[in-house]
N, C-alpha and C positions, 0 to 999 in steps of 0.2 A: 198487943203491937209493940214491936223490938224496929233499932234498925244493922239491916246488916252491908257488910263492904263488897261491893261488890267484884271481885279483882278481874275475874273474865273480865269485862266494861276496861277496866285499867291495861292489864295485861292488851288487850287487844289495839286499844287506840291510841298506843307508843309501841311497840310489838307485835307486826300480825300472827310473827309467829317462834316459834324454840329459837330459830339461827338468826331470828335478825337481833333475841334476846341476846339473845351468847356470840354474838358479834359485837355489841352495841358496852356489857361488861367486858368484853379482851381490847378493847379502843381506853380501859382502862386500867388493863390491866389485868382487870382480872379472870383469867385462864384453867381455876382450876374446878369452877364447877363442873358437868355432866351433861350436854346435848340435854341428857333421859332424864335427867334432875330438873330442868329448866323443865320439860312435856309436859310432865307433871303437874308442876305447878297448872299446866293450860288444863289438864283433864279434870284435875281437883277442883278446878276454878281459888283457888285459893294462894298466897306465897307463905311463904316461914316469917316470923314476922322479925327475923335478924335483916335476913333479904328485902322487906318492904322495903327497912330502913334505907339499905341497902343503895335499892333502889331506887328513892323518896329524893335525895343528897346529890346521886348523881346524875338525874335526870334536868335538880333545879346550880349543879354547877352546868348543862352543858346547854342548860336554858338562862342559867344566867338569872333567877329568881324560883321563890319558892312555887311550888306549883301545886295547884287547887284537885284538891282529892274532894272538895265536901259534895260536889254530881253524879259520885260513888254511890253516894252511902242509896238504900234503897229501905224503907217500909219493908219490914217482911211481917204475914201474921200469925199468929204465935199458934 
């Protein structure tokens, strides 16, 4: 067994679709990321590491506290 992060659940819990995530990023001045790129995150069920760190930081700013991510860890068979 190994542990996997459920990026799809993370994305859907915080932003139901690419449009919502793009609007969220725009509120923080991030407008250069194309919606097609964000849409691929939903399709591929993964987020590039640098963008994942940015999203976590922005969510912390938005909520005023760090966002727990432990609930998105899943055991997967090898």
